C-alpha positions in Angstrom: 13.0 -2.6 14.3 11.5 -5.7 12.8 12.4 -6.9 9.3 10.2 -9.2 7.3 12.0 -11.0 4.5 9.9 -12.6 1.8 11.5 -15.0 -0.6 10.1 -18.0 -2.6 12.4 -20.7 -1.1 13.6 -21.1 2.4 16.9 -22.5 1.1 19.5 -21.4 -1.4 18.5 -22.1 -5.0 20.3 -19.2 -6.6 21.7 -15.8 -6.0 18.6 -14.0 -4.8 17.7 -16.6 -2.2 21.3 -16.7 -1.0 21.3 -13.0 -0.4 17.9 -13.2 1.3 19.2 -15.9 3.7 22.6 -14.3 4.3 20.9 -10.9 5.0 18.4 -12.5 7.4 21.2 -14.2 9.4 23.4 -11.0 9.4 20.4 -8.9 10.7 19.7 -11.5 13.4 23.3 -11.6 14.5 23.1 -7.8 14.8 20.2 -8.3 17.3 17.4 -7.3 14.8 14.1 -9.3 14.9 13.5 -11.0 11.6 10.5 -12.9 10.2 11.5 -15.0 7.2 8.5 -15.9 5.1 8.9 -18.4 2.3 6.6 -20.3 -0.1 8.4 -23.6 0.2 10.9 -25.4 2.3 13.2 -26.7 3.6 14.8 -24.0 5.6 18.5 -23.3 5.3 20.4 -24.1 8.5 21.6 -20.5 8.7 18.0 -19.4 9.4 18.1 -21.2 12.8 18.6 -18.3 15.1 16.7 -17.0 18.2 16.0 -13.7 16.5 14.5 -15.3 13.4 10.9 -16.5 13.2 10.3 -18.8 10.3 7.0 -19.1 8.3 6.5 -21.5 5.4 3.3 -21.1 3.4 3.7 -24.5 1.7 3.0 -23.1 -1.8 4.7 -25.0 -4.6 6.6 -23.4 -7.5 4.6 -22.6 -10.7 7.1 -24.9 -12.4 5.9 -27.8 -10.2 2.3 -27.4 -11.4 1.2 -30.2 -13.8 -1.9 -28.2 -14.9 -0.8 -25.4 -17.3 -3.8 -23.3 -16.5 -3.2 -23.6 -12.8 0.4 -22.7 -13.3 -0.4 -19.6 -15.4 -3.0 -18.5 -12.9 -0.6 -18.9 -9.9 2.2 -17.1 -11.8 0.0 -14.1 -12.8 -1.9 -13.6 -9.5 -1.7 -16.0 -6.5 -4.6 -14.9 -4.3 -3.9 -17.6 -1.7 -0.3 -16.4 -1.2 -1.5 -12.8 -0.8 -4.1 -13.8 1.8 -1.5 -15.9 3.8 1.1 -13.1 3.7 -1.5 -10.6 4.9 -2.5 -12.8 7.8 1.1 -12.9 9.0 1.7 -9.2 8.5 -1.4 -8.2 10.4 0.1 -9.6 13.6 3.2 -7.3 13.4 3.6 -3.8 14.8 3.0 -1.0 12.4 5.4 1.6 13.7 8.8 -0.2 13.2 8.3 -3.0 10.7 9.8 -3.1 7.2 8.9 -5.8 4.6 11.7 -6.7 2.2 10.9 -8.7 -0.9 13.7 -10.7 -2.5 12.3 -13.4 -4.8 8.6 -13.6 -5.6 8.0 -14.8 -9.2 8.3 -18.5 -8.8 5.6 -19.0 -6.1 4.3 -15.8 -4.6 3.4 -13.8 -7.8 2.9 -10.0 -8.0 -0.2 -10.3 -5.7 2.0 -10.0 -2.6 3.7 -6.7 -3.6 0.9 -4.4 -2.6 0.0 -6.2 0.6 2.3 -4.2 3.0 1.0 -0.8 1.7 -2.6 -1.9 2.3 -1.7 -2.7 5.9 0.2 0.6 6.4 3.6 -1.1 6.3 6.6 0.2 4.2 8.3 -2.2 1.9 11.4 -2.5 -0.2 12.1 -4.9 -3.1 15.6 -5.9 -4.3 16.5 -5.8 -8.0 18.1 -9.2 -8.2 16.6 -9.4 -11.7 14.4 -7.3 -14.0 11.0 -8.7 -13.3 9.6 -5.3 -12.1 9.8 -4.1 -15.7 10.6 -6.9 -18.1 8.2 -9.9 -18.8 11.0 -12.5 -19.0 12.8 -11.0 -16.0 16.3 -11.0 -17.6 15.9 -8.3 -20.3 17.2 -10.8 -22.8 16.3 -12.3 -26.2 16.7 -16.0 -25.7 16.3 -17.1 -29.3 19.2 -14.8 -30.3 21.1 -15.3 -27.1 21.7 -11.5 -26.7 20.6 -8.8 -24.3 17.5 -6.9 -25.1 17.5 -3.2 -26.2 13.7 -2.6 -26.4 11.5 -0.7 -24.0 9.8 -3.4 -21.9 6.0 -3.7 -22.6 6.3 -1.5 -25.7 4.6 -2.6 -28.9 7.9 -3.9 -30.2 8.4 -5.8 -27.0 5.0 -7.4 -27.1 5.5 -8.8 -30.7 9.1 -9.9 -30.2 9.8 -13.6 -29.7 12.2 -13.4 -26.8 11.0 -16.1 -24.4 13.1 -19.1 -23.5 10.2 -21.4 -24.3 7.5 -20.2 -26.7 5.0 -17.5 -27.5 2.4 -18.9 -25.1 4.8 -18.5 -22.2 5.5 -15.0 -23.4 1.7 -14.3 -23.3 1.5 -15.5 -19.7 4.5 -13.5 -18.7 3.0 -10.3 -20.3 -0.1 -10.9 -18.3 2.0 -11.2 -15.2 3.7 -7.9 -16.1 0.4 -6.2 -16.3 -0.4 -7.6 -12.9 3.0 -6.4 -11.6 2.4 -2.9 -12.9 -1.0 -2.9 -11.2 0.6 -4.0 -7.9 3.3 -1.4 -8.1 0.8 1.3 -8.8 -1.3 0.3 -5.8 1.8 0.2 -3.5 3.0 3.6 -4.8 5.7 5.4 -2.8 5.3 2.9 0.1 7.3 0.5 -1.9 11.0 1.4 -2.4 13.4 -0.1 -4.9 16.8 -1.5 -3.8 19.3 -1.9 -6.5 22.1 -4.4 -5.8 24.5 -2.7 -8.2 24.8 0.5 -10.1 24.8 -1.7 -13.2 21.4 -3.0 -12.5 20.0 0.5 -11.9 21.5 1.8 -15.1 20.1 -1.2 -17.1 16.5 -1.1 -16.0 15.9 1.8 -13.6 14.5 4.1 -16.1 11.7 1.6 -16.9 10.4 1.6 -13.3 8.1 4.5 -12.1 10.0 7.1 -10.3 7.4 7.3 -7.6 9.2 4.5 -5.8 12.1 5.7 -3.7 15.5 4.4 -4.8 18.4 3.0 -2.8 21.5 1.0 -3.6 23.1 -1.6 -1.3 25.5 -4.2 -2.7 24.9 -7.8 -1.8 27.2 -9.4 0.8 29.5 -12.3 0.7 29.8 -14.1 4.0 33.4 -15.3 3.8 36.2 -15.2 6.4 39.7 -14.0 5.5 42.0 -17.0 5.0 45.2 -17.7 3.2 44.9 -17.2 -0.5 44.3 -20.2 -2.7 47.6 -21.5 -4.2 46.4 -21.1 -7.8 49.7 -22.0 -9.3 49.3 -25.5 -7.9 45.8 -25.9 -9.5 44.7 -26.7 -13.0 40.9 -26.3 -13.0 39.0 -23.5 -14.7 35.8 -23.4 -12.7 32.2 -22.2 -13.4 29.7 -22.0 -10.5 26.1 -21.2 -11.2 22.9 -22.3 -12.9 23.4 -24.4 -16.0 21.5 -22.3 -18.6 22.2 -20.8 -21.9 22.2 -17.2 -20.8 24.9 -18.0 -18.2 27.3 -18.7 -21.1 28.0 -22.3 -20.1 28.1 -23.4 -23.8 30.7 -20.8 -24.7 32.9 -21.8 -21.7 32.5 -25.5 -22.5 33.5 -24.9 -26.2 36.5 -22.9 -25.1 37.6 -25.6 -22.7 37.3 -28.3 -25.4 39.1 -26.4 -28.1 41.9 -25.4 -25.8 42.1 -28.8 -24.1 42.1 -27.2 -20.7 40.3 -28.8 -17.7 36.9 -27.2 -16.9 34.7 -27.9 -13.9 31.0 -26.9 -13.9 29.4 -26.6 -10.4 25.7 -26.2 -10.7 22.4 -27.7 -12.0 19.9 -26.7 -14.6 18.5 -27.6 -18.0 21.9 -27.7 -19.8 23.6 -30.0 -17.2 23.1 -33.1 -19.3 24.3 -31.4 -22.5 27.6 -30.3 -20.8 28.1 -33.6 -19.1 27.9 -35.4 -22.5 30.9 -33.4 -23.7 33.1 -35.3 -21.3 36.9 -35.2 -22.1 38.4 -32.3 -20.2 35.0 -31.2 -18.9 33.7 -32.4 -15.5 30.3 -31.6 -14.0 29.7 -31.9 -10.2 26.0 -31.0 -10.1 24.9 -28.5 -7.4 27.1 -28.5 -4.2 26.4 -27.2 -0.8 28.4 -24.3 0.6 31.2 -26.5 1.8 31.4 -28.3 -1.5 31.6 -25.1 -3.5 34.3 -23.8 -1.2 36.3 -27.0 -1.6 36.0 -26.8 -5.4 37.1 -23.2 -5.5 40.2 -24.1 -3.5 41.1 -26.3 -6.5 40.6 -23.5 -9.0 43.2 -22.0 -11.3 40.6 -19.4 -12.3 36.9 -18.7 -12.1 35.0 -18.2 -15.4 31.9 -16.1 -15.3 30.8 -15.9 -19.0 27.2 -14.7 -18.7 25.6 -13.3 -21.8 22.7 -11.5 -20.0 22.9 -8.3 -18.0 23.5 -10.1 -14.8 22.8 -7.8 -11.8 25.3 -9.2 -9.4 27.7 -12.1 -9.6 28.6 -12.9 -6.0 30.7 -15.9 -6.9 33.1 -13.5 -8.6 33.7 -11.7 -5.3 34.0 -15.0 -3.5 36.8 -16.0 -5.9 38.6 -12.7 -5.6 38.4 -13.0 -1.8 40.2 -16.3 -2.1 42.9 -15.0 -4.4 41.6 -16.6 -7.5 41.9 -14.8 -10.9 38.6 -14.3 -12.7 37.4 -14.2 -16.3 34.3 -12.1 -16.3 31.8 -11.0 -19.0 31.7 -7.3 -19.7 27.8 -7.6 -19.9 27.5 -8.1 -16.1 27.6 -6.1 -12.9 30.5 -8.3 -11.8 32.7 -6.5 -14.4 32.9 -3.6 -12.0 35.1 -5.7 -9.7 37.7 -6.6 -12.4 40.7 -4.5 -13.4 41.4 -6.0 -16.8 44.7 -7.7 -16.9 45.3 -7.1 -13.2 43.1 -9.4 -11.0 41.5 -11.1 -14.0 40.3 -10.6 -17.6 37.2 -9.0 -19.0 35.7 -10.9 -21.8 33.1 -10.2 -24.5 30.5 -12.9 -23.9 30.4 -14.2 -27.4 34.1 -14.0 -28.2 35.2 -17.6 -27.8 38.7 -17.1 -29.2 39.4 -14.3 -26.6 38.2 -16.6 -23.8 40.5 -19.3 -25.0 43.4 -16.9 -25.2 42.9 -15.7 -21.7 42.6 -19.2 -20.4 45.8 -20.1 -22.1 47.5 -17.0 -20.6 46.6 -18.2 -17.1 48.3 -21.5 -17.7 51.5 -19.5 -17.1 52.4 -19.8 -13.4 53.9 -16.3 -13.3 50.7 -14.8 -14.7 48.3 -16.8 -12.6 50.3 -16.1 -9.4 50.5 -12.4 -10.1 46.8 -12.1 -10.8 45.9 -14.3 -7.8 47.9 -12.0 -5.5 46.2 -8.9 -7.0 42.8 -10.5 -6.6 43.4 -11.2 -2.9 45.0 -7.9 -2.0 42.5 -5.7 -3.9 39.5 -7.5 -2.5 40.6 -7.4 1.2 41.6 -3.7 0.8 37.8 -3.0 0.5 35.9 -6.2 1.4 32.2 -6.5 0.7 31.5 -8.0 4.1 28.2 -9.1 5.7 28.8 -6.5 8.5 29.0 -3.7 5.9 25.9 -5.0 4.1 23.9 -5.1 7.3 25.0 -1.6 8.3 24.0 -0.2 4.9 20.8 -2.2 4.8 19.8 -0.9 8.3 20.4 2.6 7.2 18.0 2.1 4.3 15.4 0.6 6.6 15.6 3.4 9.1 15.4 6.0 6.3 12.3 4.4 5.0 10.8 4.2 8.5 11.7 7.8 9.3 10.1 8.9 6.0 6.9 7.0 6.9 6.8 8.6 10.4 7.3 12.0 8.9 4.4 11.6 6.6 2.2 10.3 9.5 3.1 13.3 11.6 2.4 15.7 8.8 -1.0 14.0 8.3 
């Protein structure tokens, strides 16, 4: 079996690319041949492996385009990316190759989604976000800072101001959604949908045509079992992620300032400068590499995950639990599934700042923090979400897809 992984970057720039790279390495370690195709480099060091062939198409992100017309054109339908991907896929065997799309909206565009089916190759696409149905990808109303409740691409959706920028961007995103629907229609049942959590499937699954076969495989965390973090010796409440409004960073910063508790923000994004300017008990590190994030988490009293959008995963929550760190997690995310409220952490309503402050204050008690830390560690390692388990489940999906394709070919 050969697996082709398609992802905008060749390095980690967020949750989707992290899963793509971790999966590629896990598959390679299991002896499976992998082709990793990205639009832009550099490549993460984890992708250096004798079973992984690397392909970089040298296509910049739409956000790097200085010409707005060129950016819009690339975002809606990147014909060059489609042709380059097709040239690579044509060289691969037809009988045992599966193409797996992870992230494709920043550089590749919807044009690539129907390429495998035209070449007779089965494909699967991970639901790291909601771009298969929702124009903005997050199913979220940015001006109101609340999740959306409309049917994507309905009349109400089209006239609603929900984009993070302006109505012109929304128009381009709608055009891209039309192109996405076209690509999905052309791919048909040859393109399967892989949900990364039951939460993601419940949120958006009904808006994706049922012709596409459905699977569910949770994303992995590649972390070895070590001694639990001694949280009672630590003071920092830590956030790790992209610094954007929908991630709830403003709410966390406000809670930290009002409670006077130390907060560390690990990440980068448009709100980094705003949060840095708050100073006081707030510290921003910018984005850190894997080792830097690990070192920061070992200084954590608790992890705060305050997203206000319907986040599909939340791997950092699992990473914290695996280290024995209590978590404060938004109920509006898939990560809430990992939290027993009051046991290994607290569930929070994303806009309830007073409740967040109260839970942070509760964790300043050494007895409470120590108890929750122990529960976090014991409950995670009783049923760990390991890379080996992810690879096993992923290979089962791939083989099911290939078997179904072979069955159709035999019947024909």
